[in-house]
PyMOL Python script that loads the backbone (N, CA, C, O; Angstrom):
from pymol import cmd

cmd.read_pdbstr("""\
ATOM      1  N   MET A   1      20.037  33.333  54.324  1.00  0.00           N
ATOM      2  CA  MET A   1      18.774  32.902  53.790  1.00  0.00           C
ATOM      3  C   MET A   1      17.967  34.146  53.430  1.00  0.00           C
ATOM      4  O   MET A   1      18.066  35.178  54.094  1.00  0.00           O
ATOM      5  N   ARG A   2      17.202  34.039  52.417  1.00  0.00           N
ATOM      6  CA  ARG A   2      16.368  35.159  51.982  1.00  0.00           C
ATOM      7  C   ARG A   2      15.191  35.371  52.919  1.00  0.00           C
ATOM      8  O   ARG A   2      14.671  34.427  53.513  1.00  0.00           O
ATOM      9  N   CYS A   3      14.789  36.606  53.036  1.00  0.00           N
ATOM     10  CA  CYS A   3      13.662  36.960  53.914  1.00  0.00           C
ATOM     11  C   CYS A   3      12.381  36.256  53.509  1.00  0.00           C
ATOM     12  O   CYS A   3      11.539  35.970  54.360  1.00  0.00           O
ATOM     13  N   GLU A   4      12.220  35.970  52.225  1.00  0.00           N
ATOM     14  CA  GLU A   4      10.999  35.305  51.768  1.00  0.00           C
ATOM     15  C   GLU A   4      10.846  33.910  52.355  1.00  0.00           C
ATOM     16  O   GLU A   4       9.735  33.385  52.430  1.00  0.00           O
ATOM     17  N   ALA A   5      11.952  33.309  52.770  1.00  0.00           N
ATOM     18  CA  ALA A   5      11.915  31.942  53.292  1.00  0.00           C
ATOM     19  C   ALA A   5      11.747  31.901  54.812  1.00  0.00           C
ATOM     20  O   ALA A   5      11.531  30.829  55.377  1.00  0.00           O
ATOM     21  N   TRP A   6      11.843  33.039  55.472  1.00  0.00           N
ATOM     22  CA  TRP A   6      11.741  33.071  56.925  1.00  0.00           C
ATOM     23  C   TRP A   6      10.348  32.652  57.379  1.00  0.00           C
ATOM     24  O   TRP A   6       9.346  33.036  56.776  1.00  0.00           O
ATOM     25  N   GLY A   7      10.297  31.869  58.440  1.00  0.00           N
ATOM     26  CA  GLY A   7       9.023  31.502  59.046  1.00  0.00           C
ATOM     27  C   GLY A   7       8.251  30.411  58.332  1.00  0.00           C
ATOM     28  O   GLY A   7       7.091  30.159  58.657  1.00  0.00           O
ATOM     29  N   LYS A   8       8.875  29.766  57.371  1.00  0.00           N
ATOM     30  CA  LYS A   8       8.176  28.708  56.626  1.00  0.00           C
ATOM     31  C   LYS A   8       8.599  27.306  57.051  1.00  0.00           C
ATOM     32  O   LYS A   8       8.118  26.320  56.492  1.00  0.00           O
ATOM     33  N   GLY A   9       9.483  27.207  58.022  1.00  0.00           N
ATOM     34  CA  GLY A   9       9.867  25.906  58.549  1.00  0.00           C
ATOM     35  C   GLY A   9      11.002  25.206  57.821  1.00  0.00           C
ATOM     36  O   GLY A   9      11.309  24.053  58.122  1.00  0.00           O
ATOM     37  N   TYR A  10      11.629  25.884  56.872  1.00  0.00           N
ATOM     38  CA  TYR A  10      12.710  25.241  56.114  1.00  0.00           C
ATOM     39  C   TYR A  10      13.907  24.907  57.009  1.00  0.00           C
ATOM     40  O   TYR A  10      14.478  23.822  56.901  1.00  0.00           O
ATOM     41  N   ALA A  11      14.283  25.824  57.880  1.00  0.00           N
ATOM     42  CA  ALA A  11      15.423  25.583  58.775  1.00  0.00           C
ATOM     43  C   ALA A  11      15.120  24.450  59.738  1.00  0.00           C
ATOM     44  O   ALA A  11      15.982  23.610  59.997  1.00  0.00           O
ATOM     45  N   THR A  12      13.914  24.418  60.269  1.00  0.00           N
ATOM     46  CA  THR A  12      13.531  23.351  61.192  1.00  0.00           C
ATOM     47  C   THR A  12      13.562  21.996  60.496  1.00  0.00           C
ATOM     48  O   THR A  12      14.106  21.030  61.032  1.00  0.00           O
ATOM     49  N   GLU A  13      12.982  21.927  59.315  1.00  0.00           N
ATOM     50  CA  GLU A  13      12.957  20.670  58.564  1.00  0.00           C
ATOM     51  C   GLU A  13      14.369  20.195  58.235  1.00  0.00           C
ATOM     52  O   GLU A  13      14.682  19.014  58.386  1.00  0.00           O
ATOM     53  N   GLY A  14      15.207  21.104  57.792  1.00  0.00           N
ATOM     54  CA  GLY A  14      16.582  20.740  57.438  1.00  0.00           C
ATOM     55  C   GLY A  14      17.406  20.333  58.638  1.00  0.00           C
ATOM     56  O   GLY A  14      18.154  19.357  58.572  1.00  0.00           O
ATOM     57  N   SER A  15      17.284  21.059  59.731  1.00  0.00           N
ATOM     58  CA  SER A  15      18.080  20.726  60.911  1.00  0.00           C
ATOM     59  C   SER A  15      17.626  19.421  61.549  1.00  0.00           C
ATOM     60  O   SER A  15      18.455  18.658  62.045  1.00  0.00           O
ATOM     61  N   ARG A  16      16.339  19.155  61.545  1.00  0.00           N
ATOM     62  CA  ARG A  16      15.861  17.870  62.060  1.00  0.00           C
ATOM     63  C   ARG A  16      16.394  16.709  61.220  1.00  0.00           C
ATOM     64  O   ARG A  16      16.760  15.663  61.755  1.00  0.00           O
ATOM     65  N   ALA A  17      16.432  16.902  59.910  1.00  0.00           N
ATOM     66  CA  ALA A  17      16.955  15.855  59.026  1.00  0.00           C
ATOM     67  C   ALA A  17      18.443  15.619  59.285  1.00  0.00           C
ATOM     68  O   ALA A  17      18.900  14.475  59.287  1.00  0.00           O
ATOM     69  N   LEU A  18      19.193  16.688  59.503  1.00  0.00           N
ATOM     70  CA  LEU A  18      20.627  16.544  59.766  1.00  0.00           C
ATOM     71  C   LEU A  18      20.899  15.876  61.103  1.00  0.00           C
ATOM     72  O   LEU A  18      21.807  15.051  61.210  1.00  0.00           O
ATOM     73  N   VAL A  19      20.125  16.221  62.122  1.00  0.00           N
ATOM     74  CA  VAL A  19      20.287  15.580  63.429  1.00  0.00           C
ATOM     75  C   VAL A  19      19.970  14.089  63.307  1.00  0.00           C
ATOM     76  O   VAL A  19      20.701  13.248  63.830  1.00  0.00           O
ATOM     77  N   SER A  20      18.887  13.773  62.619  1.00  0.00           N
ATOM     78  CA  SER A  20      18.515  12.377  62.415  1.00  0.00           C
ATOM     79  C   SER A  20      19.598  11.610  61.667  1.00  0.00           C
ATOM     80  O   SER A  20      19.947  10.490  62.040  1.00  0.00           O
ATOM     81  N   LYS A  21      20.119  12.213  60.627  1.00  0.00           N
ATOM     82  CA  LYS A  21      21.179  11.578  59.837  1.00  0.00           C
ATOM     83  C   LYS A  21      22.422  11.329  60.689  1.00  0.00           C
ATOM     84  O   LYS A  21      23.077  10.294  60.562  1.00  0.00           O
ATOM     85  N   GLY A  22      22.737  12.287  61.552  1.00  0.00           N
ATOM     86  CA  GLY A  22      23.899  12.124  62.429  1.00  0.00           C
ATOM     87  C   GLY A  22      23.787  10.908  63.324  1.00  0.00           C
ATOM     88  O   GLY A  22      24.778  10.223  63.577  1.00  0.00           O
ATOM     89  N   PHE A  23      22.585  10.638  63.803  1.00  0.00           N
ATOM     90  CA  PHE A  23      22.389   9.494  64.693  1.00  0.00           C
ATOM     91  C   PHE A  23      22.179   8.181  63.948  1.00  0.00           C
ATOM     92  O   PHE A  23      22.615   7.131  64.422  1.00  0.00           O
ATOM     93  N   THR A  24      21.523   8.219  62.794  1.00  0.00           N
ATOM     94  CA  THR A  24      21.206   6.970  62.103  1.00  0.00           C
ATOM     95  C   THR A  24      22.316   6.538  61.155  1.00  0.00           C
ATOM     96  O   THR A  24      22.901   5.469  61.333  1.00  0.00           O
ATOM     97  N   GLU A  25      22.606   7.344  60.166  1.00  0.00           N
ATOM     98  CA  GLU A  25      23.584   6.941  59.159  1.00  0.00           C
ATOM     99  C   GLU A  25      25.024   6.969  59.662  1.00  0.00           C
ATOM    100  O   GLU A  25      25.832   6.117  59.293  1.00  0.00           O
ATOM    101  N   PHE A  26      25.340   7.949  60.502  1.00  0.00           N
ATOM    102  CA  PHE A  26      26.717   8.075  60.983  1.00  0.00           C
ATOM    103  C   PHE A  26      26.914   7.466  62.356  1.00  0.00           C
ATOM    104  O   PHE A  26      28.030   7.452  62.875  1.00  0.00           O
ATOM    105  N   GLU A  27      25.830   6.957  62.957  1.00  0.00           N
ATOM    106  CA  GLU A  27      25.868   6.294  64.258  1.00  0.00           C
ATOM    107  C   GLU A  27      26.546   7.147  65.318  1.00  0.00           C
ATOM    108  O   GLU A  27      27.297   6.645  66.155  1.00  0.00           O
ATOM    109  N   GLY A  28      26.269   8.444  65.270  1.00  0.00           N
ATOM    110  CA  GLY A  28      26.852   9.356  66.247  1.00  0.00           C
ATOM    111  C   GLY A  28      26.195   9.215  67.605  1.00  0.00           C
ATOM    112  O   GLY A  28      25.042   8.800  67.720  1.00  0.00           O
ATOM    113  N   ARG A  29      26.941   9.564  68.614  1.00  0.00           N
ATOM    114  CA  ARG A  29      26.415   9.544  69.980  1.00  0.00           C
ATOM    115  C   ARG A  29      25.973  10.929  70.411  1.00  0.00           C
ATOM    116  O   ARG A  29      25.179  11.077  71.341  1.00  0.00           O
ATOM    117  N   ARG A  30      26.498  11.956  69.721  1.00  0.00           N
ATOM    118  CA  ARG A  30      26.178  13.328  70.087  1.00  0.00           C
ATOM    119  C   ARG A  30      26.253  14.204  68.844  1.00  0.00           C
ATOM    120  O   ARG A  30      27.133  14.028  68.002  1.00  0.00           O
ATOM    121  N   VAL A  31      25.339  15.133  68.738  1.00  0.00           N
ATOM    122  CA  VAL A  31      25.360  16.123  67.675  1.00  0.00           C
ATOM    123  C   VAL A  31      25.586  17.475  68.334  1.00  0.00           C
ATOM    124  O   VAL A  31      24.878  17.837  69.274  1.00  0.00           O
ATOM    125  N   VAL A  32      26.569  18.221  67.846  1.00  0.00           N
ATOM    126  CA  VAL A  32      26.937  19.499  68.438  1.00  0.00           C
ATOM    127  C   VAL A  32      26.673  20.617  67.449  1.00  0.00           C
ATOM    128  O   VAL A  32      26.972  20.483  66.262  1.00  0.00           O
ATOM    129  N   ALA A  33      26.116  21.716  67.929  1.00  0.00           N
ATOM    130  CA  ALA A  33      25.860  22.885  67.086  1.00  0.00           C
ATOM    131  C   ALA A  33      26.230  24.140  67.870  1.00  0.00           C
ATOM    132  O   ALA A  33      25.476  24.554  68.750  1.00  0.00           O
ATOM    133  N   PRO A  34      27.360  24.748  67.572  1.00  0.00           N
ATOM    134  CA  PRO A  34      27.742  25.973  68.285  1.00  0.00           C
ATOM    135  C   PRO A  34      26.944  27.177  67.792  1.00  0.00           C
ATOM    136  O   PRO A  34      26.521  27.228  66.637  1.00  0.00           O
ATOM    137  N   SER A  35      26.748  28.132  68.674  1.00  0.00           N
ATOM    138  CA  SER A  35      26.049  29.360  68.331  1.00  0.00           C
ATOM    139  C   SER A  35      26.495  30.445  69.302  1.00  0.00           C
ATOM    140  O   SER A  35      26.843  30.161  70.448  1.00  0.00           O
ATOM    141  N   MET A  36      26.483  31.678  68.838  1.00  0.00           N
ATOM    142  CA  MET A  36      26.784  32.788  69.738  1.00  0.00           C
ATOM    143  C   MET A  36      25.636  32.931  70.729  1.00  0.00           C
ATOM    144  O   MET A  36      24.478  32.719  70.371  1.00  0.00           O
ATOM    145  N   ALA A  37      25.946  33.287  71.965  1.00  0.00           N
ATOM    146  CA  ALA A  37      24.935  33.392  73.015  1.00  0.00           C
ATOM    147  C   ALA A  37      23.856  34.408  72.677  1.00  0.00           C
ATOM    148  O   ALA A  37      22.706  34.240  73.082  1.00  0.00           O
ATOM    149  N   VAL A  38      24.203  35.451  71.947  1.00  0.00           N
ATOM    150  CA  VAL A  38      23.219  36.493  71.621  1.00  0.00           C
ATOM    151  C   VAL A  38      22.307  36.099  70.466  1.00  0.00           C
ATOM    152  O   VAL A  38      21.312  36.777  70.213  1.00  0.00           O
ATOM    153  N   ASN A  39      22.625  35.016  69.761  1.00  0.00           N
ATOM    154  CA  ASN A  39      21.826  34.601  68.605  1.00  0.00           C
ATOM    155  C   ASN A  39      20.675  33.712  69.074  1.00  0.00           C
ATOM    156  O   ASN A  39      20.720  32.489  68.945  1.00  0.00           O
ATOM    157  N   THR A  40      19.662  34.347  69.610  1.00  0.00           N
ATOM    158  CA  THR A  40      18.535  33.597  70.178  1.00  0.00           C
ATOM    159  C   THR A  40      17.745  32.838  69.117  1.00  0.00           C
ATOM    160  O   THR A  40      17.172  31.789  69.412  1.00  0.00           O
ATOM    161  N   ALA A  41      17.703  33.350  67.891  1.00  0.00           N
ATOM    162  CA  ALA A  41      16.971  32.652  66.828  1.00  0.00           C
ATOM    163  C   ALA A  41      17.618  31.300  66.530  1.00  0.00           C
ATOM    164  O   ALA A  41      16.918  30.301  66.367  1.00  0.00           O
ATOM    165  N   SER A  42      18.937  31.265  66.458  1.00  0.00           N
ATOM    166  CA  SER A  42      19.632  29.995  66.209  1.00  0.00           C
ATOM    167  C   SER A  42      19.449  29.041  67.379  1.00  0.00           C
ATOM    168  O   SER A  42      19.244  27.843  67.183  1.00  0.00           O
ATOM    169  N   ARG A  43      19.522  29.561  68.574  1.00  0.00           N
ATOM    170  CA  ARG A  43      19.344  28.705  69.748  1.00  0.00           C
ATOM    171  C   ARG A  43      17.930  28.142  69.795  1.00  0.00           C
ATOM    172  O   ARG A  43      17.748  26.982  70.163  1.00  0.00           O
ATOM    173  N   ARG A  44      16.934  28.927  69.436  1.00  0.00           N
ATOM    174  CA  ARG A  44      15.547  28.445  69.393  1.00  0.00           C
ATOM    175  C   ARG A  44      15.386  27.377  68.314  1.00  0.00           C
ATOM    176  O   ARG A  44      14.685  26.385  68.515  1.00  0.00           O
ATOM    177  N   GLU A  45      16.021  27.579  67.195  1.00  0.00           N
ATOM    178  CA  GLU A  45      15.959  26.593  66.110  1.00  0.00           C
ATOM    179  C   GLU A  45      16.561  25.267  66.554  1.00  0.00           C
ATOM    180  O   GLU A  45      16.030  24.204  66.231  1.00  0.00           O
ATOM    181  N   MET A  46      17.659  25.321  67.287  1.00  0.00           N
ATOM    182  CA  MET A  46      18.270  24.096  67.804  1.00  0.00           C
ATOM    183  C   MET A  46      17.322  23.379  68.761  1.00  0.00           C
ATOM    184  O   MET A  46      17.223  22.152  68.737  1.00  0.00           O
ATOM    185  N   GLU A  47      16.627  24.140  69.599  1.00  0.00           N
ATOM    186  CA  GLU A  47      15.660  23.534  70.514  1.00  0.00           C
ATOM    187  C   GLU A  47      14.531  22.853  69.746  1.00  0.00           C
ATOM    188  O   GLU A  47      14.105  21.759  70.117  1.00  0.00           O
ATOM    189  N   LYS A  48      14.044  23.484  68.684  1.00  0.00           N
ATOM    190  CA  LYS A  48      12.971  22.894  67.881  1.00  0.00           C
ATOM    191  C   LYS A  48      13.443  21.633  67.169  1.00  0.00           C
ATOM    192  O   LYS A  48      12.631  20.793  66.780  1.00  0.00           O
ATOM    193  N   SER A  49      14.757  21.500  66.998  1.00  0.00           N
ATOM    194  CA  SER A  49      15.319  20.319  66.339  1.00  0.00           C
ATOM    195  C   SER A  49      15.615  19.207  67.326  1.00  0.00           C
ATOM    196  O   SER A  49      16.172  18.173  66.957  1.00  0.00           O
ATOM    197  N   GLY A  50      15.243  19.418  68.585  1.00  0.00           N
ATOM    198  CA  GLY A  50      15.444  18.379  69.588  1.00  0.00           C
ATOM    199  C   GLY A  50      16.738  18.500  70.363  1.00  0.00           C
ATOM    200  O   GLY A  50      17.056  17.634  71.179  1.00  0.00           O
ATOM    201  N   MET A  51      17.486  19.556  70.121  1.00  0.00           N
ATOM    202  CA  MET A  51      18.745  19.750  70.836  1.00  0.00           C
ATOM    203  C   MET A  51      18.470  20.514  72.123  1.00  0.00           C
ATOM    204  O   MET A  51      17.404  21.105  72.291  1.00  0.00           O
ATOM    205  N   ARG A  52      19.438  20.497  73.024  1.00  0.00           N
ATOM    206  CA  ARG A  52      19.294  21.246  74.266  1.00  0.00           C
ATOM    207  C   ARG A  52      20.606  21.957  74.561  1.00  0.00           C
ATOM    208  O   ARG A  52      21.680  21.533  74.135  1.00  0.00           O
ATOM    209  N   LEU A  53      20.485  23.045  75.301  1.00  0.00           N
ATOM    210  CA  LEU A  53      21.653  23.829  75.675  1.00  0.00           C
ATOM    211  C   LEU A  53      22.429  23.084  76.760  1.00  0.00           C
ATOM    212  O   LEU A  53      21.869  22.703  77.788  1.00  0.00           O
ATOM    213  N   VAL A  54      23.709  22.883  76.519  1.00  0.00           N
ATOM    214  CA  VAL A  54      24.542  22.192  77.487  1.00  0.00           C
ATOM    215  C   VAL A  54      25.359  23.185  78.296  1.00  0.00           C
ATOM    216  O   VAL A  54      25.476  23.063  79.515  1.00  0.00           O
ATOM    217  N   ARG A  55      25.923  24.170  77.606  1.00  0.00           N
ATOM    218  CA  ARG A  55      26.692  25.200  78.316  1.00  0.00           C
ATOM    219  C   ARG A  55      26.784  26.449  77.456  1.00  0.00           C
ATOM    220  O   ARG A  55      26.563  26.409  76.246  1.00  0.00           O
ATOM    221  N   THR A  56      27.114  27.559  78.105  1.00  0.00           N
ATOM    222  CA  THR A  56      27.304  28.811  77.383  1.00  0.00           C
ATOM    223  C   THR A  56      28.755  29.221  77.465  1.00  0.00           C
ATOM    224  O   THR A  56      29.136  30.256  76.918  1.00  0.00           O
TER     225      THR A  56
END
""", "prot")
cmd.dss("prot")
cmd.show_as("cartoon", "prot")
cmd.util.cbc("prot")
cmd.orient("prot")
């Protein structure tokens, strides 16, 4: 993603929409998003999208 788009909420908006779609349209029971442990920005984004850390 370009630096100009950082901090404007685009990732949060998109990830929330994808999580919602996973549960509504695809009738999923769980949404999984892997990330490297050192990538704290991605992990924070997942938390803002309503996800929680299950294991490392």
